[in-house]
Short mmCIF file of the C-alpha atoms (twelve columns), coordinates in Angstrom:
data_MODEL
# 
_entry.id   MODEL 
# 
loop_
_atom_site.group_PDB 
_atom_site.id 
_atom_site.type_symbol 
_atom_site.label_atom_id 
_atom_site.label_alt_id 
_atom_site.label_comp_id 
_atom_site.label_asym_id 
_atom_site.label_seq_id 
_atom_site.Cartn_x 
_atom_site.Cartn_y 
_atom_site.Cartn_z 
_atom_site.pdbx_PDB_model_num 
ATOM 1   C CA . UNK A 1   -19.244 -4.204  24.339 1 
ATOM 2   C CA . UNK A 2   -16.544 -1.675  25.215 1 
ATOM 3   C CA . UNK A 3   -16.965 1.128   27.744 1 
ATOM 4   C CA . UNK A 4   -14.901 4.294   28.096 1 
ATOM 5   C CA . UNK A 5   -15.374 6.946   30.771 1 
ATOM 6   C CA . UNK A 6   -13.958 10.460  30.784 1 
ATOM 7   C CA . UNK A 7   -14.239 12.978  33.607 1 
ATOM 8   C CA . UNK A 8   -14.860 16.672  33.139 1 
ATOM 9   C CA . UNK A 9   -14.504 19.336  35.836 1 
ATOM 10  C CA . UNK A 10  -17.657 20.977  34.438 1 
ATOM 11  C CA . UNK A 11  -21.299 20.281  35.266 1 
ATOM 12  C CA . UNK A 12  -23.503 18.099  33.060 1 
ATOM 13  C CA . UNK A 13  -25.407 21.030  31.530 1 
ATOM 14  C CA . UNK A 14  -22.229 22.859  30.478 1 
ATOM 15  C CA . UNK A 15  -20.739 19.748  28.871 1 
ATOM 16  C CA . UNK A 16  -24.040 18.877  27.175 1 
ATOM 17  C CA . UNK A 17  -24.402 22.364  25.630 1 
ATOM 18  C CA . UNK A 18  -20.797 22.140  24.435 1 
ATOM 19  C CA . UNK A 19  -21.278 18.685  22.862 1 
ATOM 20  C CA . UNK A 20  -24.403 19.603  20.869 1 
ATOM 21  C CA . UNK A 21  -23.014 22.882  19.528 1 
ATOM 22  C CA . UNK A 22  -22.440 22.353  15.773 1 
ATOM 23  C CA . UNK A 23  -19.695 25.011  15.715 1 
ATOM 24  C CA . UNK A 24  -17.798 23.055  18.376 1 
ATOM 25  C CA . UNK A 25  -18.230 19.801  16.443 1 
ATOM 26  C CA . UNK A 26  -16.813 21.483  13.324 1 
ATOM 27  C CA . UNK A 27  -13.850 23.034  15.201 1 
ATOM 28  C CA . UNK A 28  -12.997 19.661  16.748 1 
ATOM 29  C CA . UNK A 29  -13.052 17.964  13.331 1 
ATOM 30  C CA . UNK A 30  -10.851 20.698  11.901 1 
ATOM 31  C CA . UNK A 31  -8.436  20.379  14.844 1 
ATOM 32  C CA . UNK A 32  -8.099  16.646  14.112 1 
ATOM 33  C CA . UNK A 33  -7.261  17.256  10.440 1 
ATOM 34  C CA . UNK A 34  -10.558 16.012  9.049  1 
ATOM 35  C CA . UNK A 35  -11.664 17.481  5.717  1 
ATOM 36  C CA . UNK A 36  -14.911 17.943  3.767  1 
ATOM 37  C CA . UNK A 37  -16.715 18.519  7.076  1 
ATOM 38  C CA . UNK A 38  -20.504 18.795  7.078  1 
ATOM 39  C CA . UNK A 39  -22.197 19.231  10.473 1 
ATOM 40  C CA . UNK A 40  -25.965 19.320  10.802 1 
ATOM 41  C CA . UNK A 41  -28.319 19.423  13.743 1 
ATOM 42  C CA . UNK A 42  -31.855 18.125  13.324 1 
ATOM 43  C CA . UNK A 43  -34.716 18.096  15.791 1 
ATOM 44  C CA . UNK A 44  -35.332 20.508  18.607 1 
ATOM 45  C CA . UNK A 45  -31.972 21.589  20.079 1 
ATOM 46  C CA . UNK A 46  -33.630 21.978  23.480 1 
ATOM 47  C CA . UNK A 47  -35.188 18.514  23.665 1 
ATOM 48  C CA . UNK A 48  -33.942 16.019  21.086 1 
ATOM 49  C CA . UNK A 49  -31.145 17.229  18.837 1 
ATOM 50  C CA . UNK A 50  -29.474 14.835  16.447 1 
ATOM 51  C CA . UNK A 51  -25.960 16.004  15.635 1 
ATOM 52  C CA . UNK A 52  -24.521 14.518  12.448 1 
ATOM 53  C CA . UNK A 53  -20.925 15.032  11.374 1 
ATOM 54  C CA . UNK A 54  -19.862 13.744  7.965  1 
ATOM 55  C CA . UNK A 55  -16.163 14.170  7.198  1 
ATOM 56  C CA . UNK A 56  -13.144 12.611  5.561  1 
ATOM 57  C CA . UNK A 57  -10.878 11.037  8.174  1 
ATOM 58  C CA . UNK A 58  -7.307  9.784   7.744  1 
ATOM 59  C CA . UNK A 59  -6.309  6.546   9.451  1 
ATOM 60  C CA . UNK A 60  -3.263  4.302   9.659  1 
ATOM 61  C CA . UNK A 61  -4.475  1.009   8.203  1 
ATOM 62  C CA . UNK A 62  -2.629  -2.201  9.103  1 
ATOM 63  C CA . UNK A 63  -1.815  -4.691  6.346  1 
ATOM 64  C CA . UNK A 64  -4.563  -7.176  7.240  1 
ATOM 65  C CA . UNK A 65  -7.237  -4.453  6.888  1 
ATOM 66  C CA . UNK A 66  -6.099  -2.760  3.661  1 
ATOM 67  C CA . UNK A 67  -8.598  -4.765  1.580  1 
ATOM 68  C CA . UNK A 68  -11.457 -3.348  3.674  1 
ATOM 69  C CA . UNK A 69  -10.349 0.087   4.890  1 
ATOM 70  C CA . UNK A 70  -8.867  3.005   3.026  1 
ATOM 71  C CA . UNK A 71  -6.286  5.413   4.480  1 
ATOM 72  C CA . UNK A 72  -8.906  8.176   3.957  1 
ATOM 73  C CA . UNK A 73  -12.533 7.333   4.747  1 
ATOM 74  C CA . UNK A 74  -15.807 9.228   4.718  1 
ATOM 75  C CA . UNK A 75  -17.138 8.818   8.239  1 
ATOM 76  C CA . UNK A 76  -20.682 9.648   9.355  1 
ATOM 77  C CA . UNK A 77  -20.946 10.171  13.116 1 
ATOM 78  C CA . UNK A 78  -24.499 10.537  14.445 1 
ATOM 79  C CA . UNK A 79  -25.410 11.366  18.038 1 
ATOM 80  C CA . UNK A 80  -29.170 11.444  18.713 1 
ATOM 81  C CA . UNK A 81  -29.549 13.178  22.089 1 
ATOM 82  C CA . UNK A 82  -32.306 13.107  24.687 1 
ATOM 83  C CA . UNK A 83  -31.713 16.491  26.295 1 
ATOM 84  C CA . UNK A 84  -33.713 15.769  29.459 1 
ATOM 85  C CA . UNK A 85  -31.868 12.522  30.227 1 
ATOM 86  C CA . UNK A 86  -28.512 13.802  28.919 1 
ATOM 87  C CA . UNK A 87  -28.093 10.570  26.947 1 
ATOM 88  C CA . UNK A 88  -27.578 9.813   23.270 1 
ATOM 89  C CA . UNK A 89  -27.647 6.982   20.797 1 
ATOM 90  C CA . UNK A 90  -24.401 6.799   18.857 1 
ATOM 91  C CA . UNK A 91  -23.742 5.404   15.399 1 
ATOM 92  C CA . UNK A 92  -20.633 5.658   13.279 1 
ATOM 93  C CA . UNK A 93  -20.590 4.505   9.676  1 
ATOM 94  C CA . UNK A 94  -17.381 4.245   7.663  1 
ATOM 95  C CA . UNK A 95  -18.527 4.526   4.046  1 
ATOM 96  C CA . UNK A 96  -17.654 1.422   2.053  1 
ATOM 97  C CA . UNK A 97  -16.215 -0.422  5.051  1 
ATOM 98  C CA . UNK A 98  -17.743 -3.615  6.419  1 
ATOM 99  C CA . UNK A 99  -17.769 -2.289  9.995  1 
ATOM 100 C CA . UNK A 100 -20.266 -0.278  12.035 1 
ATOM 101 C CA . UNK A 101 -19.981 1.294   15.468 1 
ATOM 102 C CA . UNK A 102 -23.095 1.691   17.591 1 
ATOM 103 C CA . UNK A 103 -23.722 2.454   21.206 1 
ATOM 104 C CA . UNK A 104 -24.885 4.915   23.796 1 
ATOM 105 C CA . UNK A 105 -23.557 7.982   25.567 1 
ATOM 106 C CA . UNK A 106 -24.534 9.306   28.970 1 
ATOM 107 C CA . UNK A 107 -23.504 12.302  31.015 1 
ATOM 108 C CA . UNK A 108 -23.483 11.622  34.756 1 
ATOM 109 C CA . UNK A 109 -22.938 13.994  37.643 1 
ATOM 110 C CA . UNK A 110 -19.694 13.068  39.396 1 
ATOM 111 C CA . UNK A 111 -18.178 15.042  42.242 1 
ATOM 112 C CA . UNK A 112 -17.886 18.680  41.209 1 
ATOM 113 C CA . UNK A 113 -18.156 17.844  37.520 1 
ATOM 114 C CA . UNK A 114 -19.446 15.070  35.318 1 
ATOM 115 C CA . UNK A 115 -18.487 11.869  33.579 1 
ATOM 116 C CA . UNK A 116 -18.964 11.247  29.856 1 
ATOM 117 C CA . UNK A 117 -19.573 7.510   29.458 1 
ATOM 118 C CA . UNK A 118 -19.680 5.724   26.107 1 
ATOM 119 C CA . UNK A 119 -20.757 2.091   25.751 1 
ATOM 120 C CA . UNK A 120 -20.164 0.901   22.200 1 
ATOM 121 C CA . UNK A 121 -19.901 -2.145  20.024 1 
ATOM 122 C CA . UNK A 122 -18.148 -2.670  16.724 1 
ATOM 123 C CA . UNK A 123 -19.679 -5.142  14.291 1 
ATOM 124 C CA . UNK A 124 -18.135 -6.515  11.118 1 
ATOM 125 C CA . UNK A 125 -19.834 -8.501  8.407  1 
ATOM 126 C CA . UNK A 126 -16.747 -10.313 7.131  1 
ATOM 127 C CA . UNK A 127 -16.202 -13.954 8.063  1 
ATOM 128 C CA . UNK A 128 -12.811 -15.176 9.275  1 
ATOM 129 C CA . UNK A 129 -11.040 -11.846 9.850  1 
ATOM 130 C CA . UNK A 130 -14.116 -10.021 11.148 1 
ATOM 131 C CA . UNK A 131 -13.061 -10.458 14.778 1 
ATOM 132 C CA . UNK A 132 -9.603  -9.053  14.085 1 
ATOM 133 C CA . UNK A 133 -11.088 -6.088  12.231 1 
ATOM 134 C CA . UNK A 134 -13.593 -5.488  15.066 1 
ATOM 135 C CA . UNK A 135 -10.747 -5.420  17.625 1 
ATOM 136 C CA . UNK A 136 -8.759  -3.008  15.458 1 
ATOM 137 C CA . UNK A 137 -11.716 -0.623  14.987 1 
ATOM 138 C CA . UNK A 138 -12.557 -0.888  18.720 1 
ATOM 139 C CA . UNK A 139 -9.013  0.296   19.507 1 
ATOM 140 C CA . UNK A 140 -9.283  3.143   16.979 1 
ATOM 141 C CA . UNK A 141 -12.639 4.167   18.462 1 
ATOM 142 C CA . UNK A 142 -11.277 4.186   22.026 1 
ATOM 143 C CA . UNK A 143 -8.258  6.242   20.910 1 
ATOM 144 C CA . UNK A 144 -10.485 8.678   19.022 1 
ATOM 145 C CA . UNK A 145 -12.807 9.102   22.022 1 
ATOM 146 C CA . UNK A 146 -9.797  9.761   24.296 1 
ATOM 147 C CA . UNK A 147 -8.445  12.365  21.884 1 
ATOM 148 C CA . UNK A 148 -11.879 13.968  21.644 1 
ATOM 149 C CA . UNK A 149 -12.263 14.095  25.440 1 
ATOM 150 C CA . UNK A 150 -8.824  15.705  25.841 1 
ATOM 151 C CA . UNK A 151 -9.667  18.330  23.218 1 
ATOM 152 C CA . UNK A 152 -13.081 18.958  24.804 1 
ATOM 153 C CA . UNK A 153 -11.548 19.465  28.269 1 
ATOM 154 C CA . UNK A 154 -8.967  21.900  26.896 1 
ATOM 155 C CA . UNK A 155 -11.626 23.905  25.032 1 
ATOM 156 C CA . UNK A 156 -13.975 23.998  28.014 1 
ATOM 157 C CA . UNK A 157 -11.105 25.134  30.265 1 
ATOM 158 C CA . UNK A 158 -10.131 27.887  27.810 1 
ATOM 159 C CA . UNK A 159 -13.751 29.076  27.605 1 
ATOM 160 C CA . UNK A 160 -14.000 29.175  31.412 1 
ATOM 161 C CA . UNK A 161 -11.071 31.562  31.491 1 
# 
């Protein structure tokens, strides 16, 4: 299980509203060069929204993984939120790839702002090189979450004036 933690200078409610806004999810995907973006929100946005983002994502694929991963993949990212607890279940599916990412997200009050904490696990159903592929996808996931947090902070700061 991997854990990443990112701090925001904004309160939990502000960050939560930002994260579940489908327009924000779309803008972030566009900013990262993703294509064929489809963002949906199901459930009650005030209590239990599930935000799903399906898009085509480019990735640098190392030689050992080229049999299993494409340089362009359709990725389905699902975050099922509990608005009251400010937590979510996370799942990421890379279409046609033998790996899955699953985990949890929580927003925690911290100082004058909040922390965005993601606990996640990568699983691979391929014997022999599965562990190597899991480590590679774990690194990609951590990098992607860092990039996302940086973009989120910049957008929240711009919105605050």
